[in-house]
N, C-alpha and C positions, 0 to 999 in steps of 0.2 A: 781772296775774298771767301768768306764763310757763307755757305748756302743754308738758310734756316727756314724751316716750315713751322708756322704758328697755327695750331689747331685750337680754335676758340669759337663757340657758338654765338657769343654776344658780338654782334657785328661792330658796334661802336668800339668796344674794347679791342677787338681783333685789329681793326683799322688803326687804332692808336699804337698798338705794339708794333705792327708792321711799319708804320710811318717812322717811329722813333728808331727802331733797329736799322731801318734803311738809311736814315740820316747819319747813323754812326758807321756807315760803310759796308754793311752786310747786304747780301742778296736775299730778300725775304719774300715768302709767299704765305698769304693768309688762307686758311681752309676752315670750313664750318664743322666738319665731322670726319669720322674714320673712313667713310667711303671715298670722300674727296681726297683724303690723305693717301689712300692706297693707289688711286689713279696718279697722284703726283709722284709718289715714290717709284712707280713703274716707268716713268718717263723723264724724271728730272733728278739731277744730283742733289743729295741732301746730306748735310753734315750733322746738323743739330735739329732736334725736334723740341719745340716748346709746346707742351701738351696740357690742356685743361682736363680735370677729372669729370665734371658733370657735363656730358655731351649727349645730344640726342642719338638714339640708337645705341651703338657700342660705346661704353664708357671708357675713360682714359686708362683705368687699371687694366682692362681687357686688352686695349690697344698696346699698351706698354709690354704686357706679357708676351703677346705673339710677336711683336717686333724685336724683342730681345732674342728670339729664336731665328726669325727670318732675316733680320738686319742687325747682326751683332755689332757692327761698326757704326751704328747710328747712335749718337749721344742723345739722351732724353732728359730734358729739364721739365719737371712738372710745375705748373704755375696755376694755383687754385686758391679758392677762398677757404678751403677746409684746412684749418690749422691745428686740429687736435692731434695728440700724440698717436692715437690709433690710426688716423688717416695718413700721417707721415710714415708710419711703419708699413702700412699696406702699399703706399706709393713706392717706397724704396724697395720693398720685397718684390714688387711687380717687375722691376728692372730699370726704374728711373735712376739716373746718376746723381740727381740733386732734386730737392723738393723745396720750392719757394711758395710763400703765402702772399696772396694779394692783400693790399696793393704793394707793388715792388717798384723801386726806382729803376727807370729804364737804363741808367748807366750801370747799375749792378747787374741787371739782366744781360746787357751786352757783354760785361766782363765775364759773367758765368759762361756764356756761349763761347767766348774766345778761349777761356780756360779749358772747357770741354774739348774744343777743337784741337788745342795744343796737346792735350793728353792723348787723344786718339791718333795723332799724327806725329808723335815724337819718333825721331830716328837717331841712331848713333848716340844714344844716351847711356852712360855707364850705369850699371845696376846698383841700386841703393844697398848699403850695408843692411844686413838682417838684424843686427843687434840694436837695441834701444829704439826710442821713438824718433821719427823723422818728420820735419816740416818741409815739404818740397816747395822751394821758392819759385819754380817754373810752373808747375801744374796746379798749385794751390791745394795740395793734398796733405792730409795728416795720416801718417802711416805708423801703426804699432809694430812692436817687434815681431817679425815674421808673419804679419797679418795683411789683410786686404786694405788698400787705401780708401779713404773717404774724401770726397771733394768738399771743400769749404766754400762758403760764399765769400766775396771780397771782404765784407765786414768781419766775418769769423776769422779769416786769414790774418787780417791786421791785428786782431786781438791775440791770436795764437802767436804771432811773431813777437809781440811785446812780452808775452808770457815766456816764450822760449828763450828770448834774449836775457830775461831776468833770472831764469831758473839756474840753480835751485832756490834762489831767493824769491820772495813774493814780488809781483809787479804792483806798483802803486796805482791806486784808483785814478789819480790824475793822469798818469801816463796812458792808461787804458782809455780814458775819456778822450785824450788827445788823438789816439789812434782812430777813434770814431769821428774825428774831425770837429771836436768841440772843446773849447777852453774849459778848464776846471771850474772857474768862478761862477759861470752861469749855466752849468750843465745839470740836468735832472738825472741823478745817478740811478734812478729806477730804470732808465733806458739801458744803462750798462748792466744792471743786474738781470734784466730780461734777456739781453743778448747773450750773456754768459750762461744763464740758465738753459737757453736753447742749445748752446754749444755743449754744455755738460750732458744734456739729454741725448744729443747726437752721438757723442762719444759712447755713452752707455748703451744706446741702441745697437751700435755697430760693433763695439769692442767689449762691452760689459765691464768697463773700468771707469765709471764716473768719478771715483774717488781721486783720480789723478788730477782733476781740476777742482779746487776747493777754495773757499774764502780764507783769507789770512786776517785775523781780527786786528782792527785799527790800522791796517796797511792797505790791503787790496785783495789780490787773488794770486794763487800759486799753482803752477803745473808741477805736481809732486812726483815726477818720474824723470829719469835721464832723457833728455831730448836734444837734438842737434838740428841746425838749419842745413838743408841739403840743396846745393846749387844745381845738381844735375850735370 
């Protein structure tokens, strides 16, 4: 069972997140601010922290920065309404493992918490090869050659899996839409473009190599670098 702390000052939203994550089998505690979080961490086991940015008193960025030092094995998922690129950069640079923008599907939030937990508690896993890009099938991480891994959301992972399986050829737009759970005929492809644009920005922010993911005219999208699926 994963122990999750949810720090959110909006009581209704906090109760909703706690309820849904609890129904999915996690041990969840809702907290209103950083002071309550500190008391909780001092006495209760916590694996994953779901953290809002706009909190009374100490904000989420400050909390994440100090916990990255004092609790290095605590996974942090930021969940906030602030979706601008600058906000994402600040959140990730403060020590968050992943940055999610409200509203978020509770199934995806649960999957993110489970992925963060698995990544922090992996044992006896062979070391990934250093050459080429890797898509880690167990931890949902995208890893550049010799670089630090980045955790993908479940939707981003599904899209990257289709791209990696098609590489070096382009992946069809219809196949990518299917990976998002939608048939091609009635799918608004602007949603796919938005999802891939966010994924491209995430790659650029962390790796500085946005050109690896680009559109392929009249076909779909291509990951234009050697990449392999890594089973661990």
